[in-house]
C-alpha positions as CSV (number, residue, x, y, z in Angstrom):
1,M,153.3,107.6,13.1
2,A,153.5,104.2,14.8
3,A,157.2,104.7,15.5
4,H,157.0,108.2,16.9
5,K,153.6,108.2,18.6
6,P,152.9,104.6,19.8
7,V,150.4,105.7,22.4
8,E,148.2,107.6,19.9
9,W,148.5,104.8,17.4
10,V,147.5,102.1,19.8
11,Q,144.6,104.2,21.1
12,A,143.4,104.8,17.6
13,V,143.2,101.1,16.9
14,I,141.4,100.4,20.2
15,N,138.9,103.2,19.4
16,R,138.3,101.8,16.0
17,F,137.7,98.3,17.4
18,D,135.4,99.7,20.1
19,E,133.3,101.7,17.5
20,Q,132.8,98.6,15.4
21,L,131.4,96.4,18.1
22,P,127.9,95.1,17.3
23,V,126.4,96.9,20.2
24,K,127.3,100.2,18.5
25,T,126.8,99.4,14.8
26,G,123.8,97.2,15.2
27,H,123.4,94.1,13.0
28,Q,126.7,93.3,11.3
29,N,127.0,92.4,7.7
30,N,129.8,90.4,6.2
31,H,131.9,93.5,5.5
32,T,131.7,94.9,9.1
33,K,132.3,91.4,10.5
34,V,135.5,91.1,8.5
35,S,136.6,94.6,9.5
36,T,136.0,93.8,13.2
37,E,138.1,90.6,12.9
38,H,140.9,92.6,11.2
39,N,140.9,95.0,14.1
40,K,141.1,92.1,16.5
41,E,144.1,90.8,14.6
42,Y,145.8,94.2,14.7
43,L,145.3,94.5,18.4
44,I,146.7,91.0,19.0
45,N,149.8,91.8,16.9
46,I,150.2,95.1,18.7
47,S,149.9,93.5,22.1
48,K,153.0,91.5,21.4
49,Y,155.1,94.7,21.5
50,K,152.9,97.2,23.3
51,F,151.1,94.9,25.7
52,S,150.7,97.4,28.5
53,L,149.2,100.1,26.2
54,V,146.7,97.6,24.8
55,I,145.6,96.3,28.2
56,S,145.4,99.8,29.6
57,G,143.3,101.0,26.7
58,L,140.9,98.0,27.0
59,T,140.7,98.4,30.7
60,N,139.5,102.0,30.2
61,I,136.8,100.7,27.9
62,L,135.7,98.2,30.6
63,K,135.3,101.0,33.1
64,N,132.6,102.6,30.9
65,V,130.8,99.4,29.9
66,N,127.0,99.7,30.2
67,N,126.1,96.8,28.0
68,M,127.0,93.3,29.1
69,V,127.3,92.0,25.5
70,R,129.9,94.6,24.8
71,G,131.7,93.8,28.0
72,A,131.8,90.1,27.2
73,F,133.2,90.8,23.8
74,N,136.0,92.9,25.2
75,L,136.7,90.4,28.0
76,T,137.0,87.6,25.5
77,L,139.5,89.6,23.6
78,L,141.4,90.4,26.8
79,A,141.7,86.6,27.5
80,V,143.4,86.2,24.1
81,Y,145.9,89.0,24.9
82,L,146.7,87.7,28.3
83,T,147.2,84.2,27.0
84,L,149.9,85.6,24.6
85,Q,152.0,86.4,27.6
86,S,154.4,83.5,28.0
87,K,156.6,83.1,31.0
88,D,159.6,84.2,28.9
89,C,158.0,87.7,28.4
90,L,158.6,90.5,30.8
91,R,156.0,90.5,33.6
92,L,153.4,93.3,33.4
93,D,153.8,95.8,36.2
94,E,151.7,94.4,39.0
95,T,150.9,97.8,40.3
96,M,149.0,98.5,37.1
97,L,147.2,95.2,37.3
98,V,146.1,95.8,40.9
99,K,145.0,99.3,40.3
100,Q,143.5,99.0,36.8
101,L,142.7,95.7,35.3
102,L,142.1,93.3,38.3
103,P,139.4,95.5,40.0
104,E,137.5,95.7,36.7
105,I,137.6,92.0,36.1
106,C,136.6,91.3,39.7
107,H,133.7,93.7,39.2
108,F,132.4,91.8,36.3
109,I,132.7,88.5,38.1
110,H,131.0,89.7,41.3
111,T,128.3,92.1,39.9
112,Y,126.5,90.1,37.3
113,R,124.8,87.1,38.8
114,E,121.9,84.9,37.6
115,G,118.9,86.7,36.3
116,H,120.8,89.1,34.0
117,Q,120.3,88.3,30.3
118,H,124.0,87.8,29.6
119,A,125.2,87.0,33.1
120,A,126.6,83.5,32.3
121,E,128.4,84.8,29.2
122,L,129.9,87.7,31.0
123,R,131.1,85.8,34.0
124,A,132.6,83.1,31.8
125,A,134.5,85.7,29.8
126,A,135.6,87.5,33.0
127,S,136.7,84.3,34.7
128,G,138.7,83.4,31.6
129,V,140.5,86.7,31.8
130,L,141.3,86.1,35.4
131,F,142.5,82.6,34.7
132,S,144.9,83.9,32.0
133,L,145.9,86.9,34.2
134,S,146.9,84.6,37.1
135,C,149.1,82.4,34.9
136,N,152.0,84.9,35.0
137,N,150.8,87.3,37.6
138,F,149.6,85.1,40.4
139,N,151.0,87.3,43.2
140,A,148.7,90.1,42.3
141,V,145.6,87.9,42.5
142,F,146.8,86.0,45.5
143,S,147.5,89.3,47.4
144,R,143.9,90.3,46.8
145,I,142.6,87.0,48.2
146,S,145.0,87.0,51.1
147,T,144.2,90.6,52.0
148,R,140.5,89.9,52.1
149,L,141.0,86.8,54.3
150,Q,143.0,88.9,56.7
151,E,140.3,91.6,56.8
152,L,137.6,89.0,57.6
153,T,139.6,87.4,60.5
154,V,139.0,90.7,62.4
155,C,135.5,91.4,61.1
156,S,132.8,91.2,63.7
157,E,129.8,91.5,61.3
158,D,127.8,88.4,60.5
159,T,127.1,89.4,56.9
160,V,130.4,89.7,55.1
161,D,131.6,90.2,51.5
162,V,133.3,87.0,50.3
163,H,133.6,87.8,46.7
164,D,137.4,88.2,46.7
165,I,137.7,84.8,48.5
166,E,135.7,83.2,45.6
167,L,138.4,84.4,43.2
168,M,140.5,81.4,44.1
169,Q,138.1,79.1,42.1
170,Y,138.8,81.0,38.8
171,I,142.6,81.2,38.9
172,N,145.3,79.2,37.3
173,V,146.6,76.8,40.0
174,D,149.6,74.6,39.8
175,C,151.0,72.5,42.6
176,F,153.0,75.3,44.2
177,K,150.0,77.8,44.0
178,L,147.6,75.3,45.5
179,K,150.0,74.7,48.3
180,R,150.1,78.4,49.0
181,L,146.3,78.6,49.0
182,L,146.0,75.7,51.5
183,Q,148.7,77.2,53.8
184,E,147.1,80.6,53.7
185,T,143.7,79.1,54.6
186,V,145.1,77.0,57.4
187,F,146.5,80.2,59.1
188,K,143.2,82.1,58.9
189,F,140.3,79.6,58.7
190,K,139.5,79.4,62.4
191,A,139.2,83.1,62.8
192,L,136.7,83.5,60.0
193,K,133.0,83.8,60.3
194,K,130.8,81.0,59.0
195,P,129.9,82.6,55.6
196,A,133.6,83.2,54.9
197,Q,134.5,79.6,56.0
198,L,131.9,78.2,53.7
199,A,133.1,80.4,50.8
200,V,136.7,79.1,51.4
201,I,135.5,75.5,51.5
202,N,133.6,75.8,48.2
203,S,136.3,77.8,46.4
204,L,139.2,75.5,47.5
205,E,137.4,72.5,46.1
206,K,137.1,74.2,42.7
207,A,140.8,75.3,42.9
208,F,141.8,71.7,43.3
209,W,140.0,70.6,40.1
210,N,141.6,73.6,38.3
211,W,144.9,72.1,39.3
212,V,144.1,68.5,38.4
213,E,142.5,69.2,35.1
214,N,145.2,71.7,33.9
215,Y,148.2,70.0,35.4
216,P,147.3,66.3,35.5
217,D,150.9,65.2,35.4
218,E,151.6,67.1,38.7
219,F,148.8,65.3,40.4
220,T,150.0,62.0,39.1
221,T,153.5,62.8,40.4
222,L,152.1,63.5,43.8
223,Y,151.3,59.8,44.1
224,Q,154.7,58.8,42.8
225,R,156.6,61.1,45.0
226,P,154.4,62.4,47.9
227,Q,155.1,66.0,49.1
228,T,155.3,66.3,52.8
229,D,154.4,70.0,52.9
230,M,151.4,69.6,50.7
231,A,150.1,66.7,52.8
232,D,150.8,68.6,56.1
233,A,148.8,71.6,54.9
234,A,145.9,69.4,53.7
235,E,145.8,67.3,56.9
236,R,145.8,70.4,59.1
237,L,143.0,72.0,57.1
238,F,141.1,68.7,57.2
239,D,141.2,68.8,61.0
240,L,140.1,72.4,61.1
241,V,137.2,71.7,58.7
242,D,136.3,68.6,60.7
243,S,136.0,70.7,63.9
244,F,133.8,73.2,61.9
245,A,131.4,70.4,60.8
246,E,129.5,70.1,64.1
247,S,126.0,69.6,62.6
248,A,124.6,67.5,59.8
249,K,124.1,70.6,57.7
250,R,127.7,71.6,58.1
251,K,128.9,68.1,57.5
252,A,127.0,68.0,54.2
253,A,128.7,71.3,53.2
254,V,132.3,70.1,54.0
255,W,132.4,66.5,53.0
256,P,133.3,67.1,49.3
257,L,136.3,69.2,50.4
258,Q,137.3,66.8,53.1
259,I,137.6,63.9,50.6
260,I,139.8,66.0,48.4
261,L,142.0,67.0,51.4
262,L,142.4,63.2,52.1
263,I,143.3,62.6,48.5
264,L,146.1,65.1,48.9
265,C,147.6,62.9,51.6
266,P,148.6,59.6,49.9
267,E,150.3,58.2,53.0
268,I,147.2,58.8,55.1
269,T,144.8,57.2,52.7
270,H,147.0,54.1,53.0
271,I,147.3,54.2,56.8
272,I,143.5,54.6,57.5
273,S,142.7,51.4,55.6
274,R,144.1,49.5,58.6
275,E,141.9,48.2,61.4
276,V,143.6,50.3,64.1
277,V,145.1,53.7,63.5
278,E,146.8,56.3,65.7
279,E,144.7,58.9,67.5
280,S,145.7,61.8,65.1
281,K,144.3,59.8,62.2
282,A,141.1,58.5,63.9
283,N,139.0,61.4,62.7
284,K,139.9,60.5,59.1
285,K,138.8,56.9,59.5
286,L,135.6,58.0,61.2
287,F,134.9,60.4,58.3
288,L,135.1,57.5,55.8
289,E,132.8,55.4,58.0
290,S,130.3,58.2,58.1
291,L,130.5,58.5,54.3
292,R,129.8,54.8,53.9
293,K,126.8,54.9,56.2
294,A,125.3,58.0,54.5
295,L,125.8,56.5,51.1
296,A,123.9,53.4,52.1
297,G,121.1,55.6,53.4
298,Q,122.0,55.0,57.1
299,G,123.2,58.5,57.8
300,G,119.9,59.7,59.1
301,S,119.7,62.6,56.7
302,K,118.9,62.9,52.9
303,Q,121.2,65.9,52.9
304,L,124.1,63.7,54.2
305,T,123.4,61.0,51.6
306,E,123.5,63.5,48.8
307,S,126.8,65.0,50.1
308,A,128.3,61.5,50.4
309,A,127.4,60.8,46.8
310,I,129.1,64.0,45.7
311,A,132.2,63.3,47.8
312,C,132.5,59.7,46.5
313,V,132.1,60.7,42.9
314,K,135.0,63.2,43.4
315,L,137.0,60.4,44.9
316,C,136.4,58.2,41.9
317,K,137.1,61.0,39.5
318,A,140.4,61.9,41.2
319,S,141.5,58.3,41.3
320,T,141.4,58.1,37.5
321,Y,144.3,60.6,37.3
322,I,146.4,58.2,39.3
323,N,148.1,55.2,37.6
324,L,147.0,52.0,39.2
325,E,150.6,50.9,39.4
326,D,151.6,53.9,41.5
327,H,149.1,53.6,44.5
328,S,146.8,50.8,45.2
329,G,145.5,52.3,48.5
330,I,143.3,54.9,46.9
331,F,141.8,52.3,44.5
332,L,140.9,50.0,47.5
333,L,139.2,53.0,49.0
334,V,137.2,53.6,45.7
335,Q,136.2,49.9,45.6
336,S,134.8,50.2,49.1
337,F,132.3,52.9,47.9
338,V,131.6,52.3,44.3
339,V,128.9,49.6,44.6
340,D,126.7,51.7,46.9
341,L,127.5,54.8,44.8
342,K,126.2,53.3,41.6
343,A,123.2,51.8,43.3
344,L,122.3,55.3,44.5
345,L,122.9,57.2,41.3
346,F,121.7,54.7,38.7
347,S,118.5,53.3,40.2
348,P,115.7,53.4,37.5
349,T,113.0,53.0,40.0
350,K,114.3,55.8,42.3
351,P,116.3,58.3,40.2
352,F,118.8,60.4,42.1
353,S,117.6,64.0,42.7
354,R,118.5,66.8,45.0
355,G,115.3,68.6,44.4
356,A,113.8,71.2,42.1
357,G,116.4,73.2,40.2
358,S,119.2,70.7,40.6
359,Q,118.6,68.6,37.4
360,N,121.6,69.9,35.5
361,A,123.9,69.4,38.5
362,D,122.5,65.9,39.1
363,V,123.2,65.0,35.5
364,D,126.7,66.4,35.7
365,L,127.3,64.3,38.8
366,M,126.0,61.1,37.1
367,I,128.2,61.8,34.0
368,D,131.3,62.2,36.2
369,C,130.5,58.9,38.0
370,F,129.8,57.1,34.7
371,V,133.0,58.3,33.1
372,S,135.1,57.6,36.2
373,C,133.8,54.1,36.6
374,F,134.4,53.4,33.0
375,R,138.0,54.6,33.3
376,I,138.6,52.5,36.4
377,N,137.1,49.3,35.0
378,P,135.4,49.5,31.6
379,H,134.2,45.9,31.9
380,N,132.1,46.5,35.0
381,N,129.3,48.0,33.0
382,H,126.0,47.2,34.8
383,H,125.3,51.0,35.0
384,F,125.9,51.2,31.2
385,K,123.1,48.7,30.6
386,V,120.8,50.5,33.0
387,C,121.4,53.8,31.2
388,L,120.8,52.1,27.8
389,A,117.6,50.4,28.7
390,S,114.6,52.0,26.9
391,S,112.6,51.7,30.2
392,S,115.0,53.9,32.1
393,P,114.3,57.6,32.8
394,S,115.2,60.0,30.0
395,T,117.9,61.5,32.2
396,F,119.8,58.2,32.1
397,H,119.9,58.4,28.3
398,F,121.4,61.9,28.5
399,V,124.0,60.7,30.9
400,L,124.9,57.8,28.6
401,V,125.2,59.9,25.5
402,N,127.3,62.7,27.1
403,S,129.5,60.2,29.0
404,L,130.4,58.3,25.8
405,H,131.1,61.6,24.0
406,R,133.5,62.6,26.9
407,I,135.2,59.2,26.8
408,I,135.8,59.6,23.1
409,T,136.9,63.2,23.0
410,N,138.8,63.4,26.3
411,S,141.5,60.7,26.7
412,D,144.5,62.7,27.9
413,L,146.0,60.0,30.0
414,D,147.6,56.8,28.7
415,W,145.8,54.5,31.1
416,W,142.3,55.8,30.5
417,S,140.2,53.1,28.9
418,K,139.2,53.6,25.3
419,I,135.7,53.5,23.7
420,D,136.4,50.1,22.1
421,A,134.9,48.4,25.2
422,V,131.4,49.5,24.2
423,Y,131.4,48.8,20.5
424,C,129.2,45.8,21.2
425,Y,126.3,48.2,22.1
426,S,126.4,50.1,18.8
427,G,123.2,48.4,17.6
428,E,121.2,49.6,20.6
429,L,122.6,53.1,20.1
430,R,121.6,53.1,16.5
431,L,118.0,52.2,17.5
432,M,118.1,55.1,19.9
433,F,119.1,57.4,17.1
434,S,116.4,56.1,14.8
435,D,113.7,56.6,17.5
436,T,115.0,60.1,18.2
437,L,114.9,60.9,14.5
438,S,111.4,59.6,14.2
439,R,110.2,61.7,17.1
440,V,112.0,64.9,15.9
441,M,110.5,64.5,12.4
442,H,107.0,63.8,13.8
443,G,107.2,66.8,16.1
444,L,108.2,69.1,13.3
445,H,105.5,67.9,11.0
446,T,102.7,68.0,13.6
447,H,103.9,71.1,15.5
448,A,102.3,69.5,18.6
449,P,103.1,71.3,21.8
450,Q,105.4,69.3,24.1
451,R,105.7,69.2,27.8
452,M,108.5,68.1,30.1
453,T,107.2,65.4,32.2
454,P,108.9,62.6,34.2
455,S,107.5,60.0,31.8
456,L,109.0,61.6,28.6
457,S,111.3,59.3,26.7
458,F,114.8,60.2,25.7
459,K,113.6,61.0,22.2
460,E,110.8,63.4,23.4
461,K,113.0,65.1,25.9
462,M,115.8,65.6,23.3
463,T,113.2,67.2,20.9
464,T,111.9,69.5,23.6
465,S,115.3,70.6,24.7
466,L,116.2,71.4,21.1
467,K,113.1,73.5,20.5
468,F,113.0,75.3,23.9
469,K,116.6,76.0,24.8
470,E,115.7,78.6,27.4
471,R,113.9,76.2,29.7
472,A,115.5,75.6,33.0
473,T,115.1,71.8,32.6
474,D,117.1,71.8,29.4
475,V,120.2,69.7,29.9
476,D,122.3,70.9,26.9
477,T,121.1,71.2,23.4
478,R,124.5,70.1,22.2
479,S,123.7,66.7,23.6
480,Y,122.1,65.9,20.3
481,K,125.4,66.6,18.5
482,C,127.1,64.5,21.1
483,L,124.7,61.6,20.3
484,L,125.4,62.0,16.6
485,L,129.1,62.1,17.0
486,V,129.1,59.2,19.4
487,L,127.1,57.1,16.9
488,V,129.5,58.0,14.2
489,K,132.3,56.6,16.3
490,L,130.5,53.5,17.5
491,I,128.6,52.5,14.4
492,H,131.8,51.0,12.8
493,N,132.2,48.0,15.0
494,P,135.0,45.9,13.3
495,G,133.3,42.7,14.5
496,K,130.2,43.1,12.4
497,Q,129.5,41.5,9.0
498,A,130.2,43.7,6.0
499,Q,126.6,43.8,4.9
500,E,125.4,44.8,8.4
501,T,128.0,47.6,8.5
502,Q,126.8,48.9,5.1
503,S,123.2,48.7,6.2
504,S,123.9,50.6,9.4
505,T,125.8,53.3,7.6
506,A,123.1,53.8,5.0
507,E,120.5,54.1,7.8
508,L,122.5,56.7,9.7
509,I,123.2,58.8,6.6
510,A,119.6,58.7,5.4
511,G,118.5,59.9,8.8
512,L,121.0,62.8,8.9
513,V,120.1,63.8,5.4
514,Q,116.5,64.2,6.5
515,L,117.6,66.7,9.1
516,V,119.7,69.0,6.8
517,P,116.9,70.9,5.0
518,L,114.9,71.7,8.1
519,A,114.8,75.5,8.0
520,N,113.0,76.0,11.3
521,T,115.6,74.1,13.3
522,A,118.8,75.7,12.1
523,Q,120.9,74.3,15.0
524,L,119.8,70.8,14.4
525,S,120.4,71.2,10.7
526,Q,123.9,72.5,11.2
527,E,124.7,69.6,13.6
528,A,123.5,67.1,11.1
529,M,125.7,68.6,8.4
530,E,128.7,68.4,10.6
531,A,128.0,64.8,11.4
532,L,127.7,64.1,7.7
533,L,131.0,65.7,7.1
534,V,132.6,63.4,9.7
535,L,131.0,60.4,7.9
536,H,132.4,61.6,4.6
537,L,136.0,61.9,5.6
538,P,138.1,59.6,3.4
539,E,139.3,57.5,6.3
540,T,135.7,57.1,7.5
541,I,134.3,56.2,4.1
542,E,136.6,53.2,4.1
543,L,134.7,51.9,7.1
544,W,131.3,52.1,5.5
545,N,132.0,48.6,4.3
546,P,135.6,47.5,4.7
547,E,135.2,44.7,2.2
548,A,133.9,46.9,-0.6
549,P,134.3,50.6,0.4
550,I,134.1,52.1,-3.2
551,E,131.1,50.1,-4.2
552,T,129.3,50.9,-0.9
553,F,130.1,54.6,-1.3
554,W,128.5,54.8,-4.7
555,D,125.6,52.6,-3.7
556,I,124.7,54.7,-0.7
557,R,125.3,58.0,-2.5
558,Y,123.1,56.9,-5.4
559,K,120.3,56.0,-3.0
560,D,120.6,59.4,-1.3
561,M,120.4,61.2,-4.7
562,V,117.3,59.4,-5.8
């Protein structure tokens, strides 16, 4: 049947997969879960040979989606299929993509915004498909973006649909593709209405980070062998955006993109460090001076100070992808901002905040700053001590824990500093864990209601975020797992005495064991078990007490059992 009727065969598998989705069958038992997974595997294997048929069939399903969970499930699967398409495979017919799949994916990205139960899940799945789709079919997506930009250059309406412009923030962007986006924007930016201009500004910034994070070697190479055409497009767009920013509100909106456009011009960042610059570069030098004033609170506007902080964090983050030996100019620029930046973001007496509803974004900004500063100079750690202090706001503790976790788990570049530099603080982190554990256990035993107030300690806020995940002020319940994993990495400081190491290990294991049987906090229990698994890896057991690992193992295990 498969050989003679491939269309019918593929459609039969797709139909079977569709019928077994949880939204149709209700609660899945182990048997139905296994069956669904088998159907996924069948479709993945089929897609290697009949990719167009599989994509076409799933696209038809998407057209009839009425339930967002079902849509997210299919979209996630689509991302798997699209990822399978390597550059060596025949390209899928772009006419089919434009007419069938791409509009459906864009519909899911554009339609479901905040407020829907599964909006975040659906948008994440849809954007993942678009990212995969654009890897080998960039022209189809770029054409949609370019066409919409052209339409908006002749649009006289003040309210415009910018959804297709926003697609550029979700696509796979390498150096060549980013250059095309910049050049296309340069040609059309001036003729756009303000809403479209702001959409372009926001989306291009995200496209830049997609490039840097997915192709870090390309960005590093840019500072070894500057590209004239990239720098030319970036400088021209900088000038256009600079002319657009005629008010404080507009300046605040464009500064984060402007610093990125400067970063794309290695020669200019070197030139504007001089006392006197040529007229064509004067606006770039003036821009940096405005950033410095705003960062120091002299910009005359809280909005400008906040935007300056965002721009400077992006400068610091981008600089970590450049080898210090390749370009000293950008690091001199970073050093001219970093003292005021850390003073603004890490002030215990006046925590940085952009207002109600911005807590998650503020924490993300602080984490980016913390990690970037560590990678630039791990020994300049005043902000580390501030975040570690028990008297600091609970947000600072969250920033510390998540920053350390990122430093440990994300060390892609050879010159990024390793976690060894903070081993000396493992004692303080163990105390933080003990206090957190005590609070969690006390809260579970008393069932006392908890409120999120500015005075809450790290321990109380962590407990609250674990028990009330849906609250808007929740940072990320996985932060507790981050804390546990970071402590596992940091607790084994080679410089400690053997007995102290053994005592620390025993304390940590005992605490984790207390969390495992907690039936009413399944997530916390699962995370504790995963942390215990890490601790019981053979190579980790040897670190429980390097001088007597076997004796220590049996001693600790015996105490756990009794």
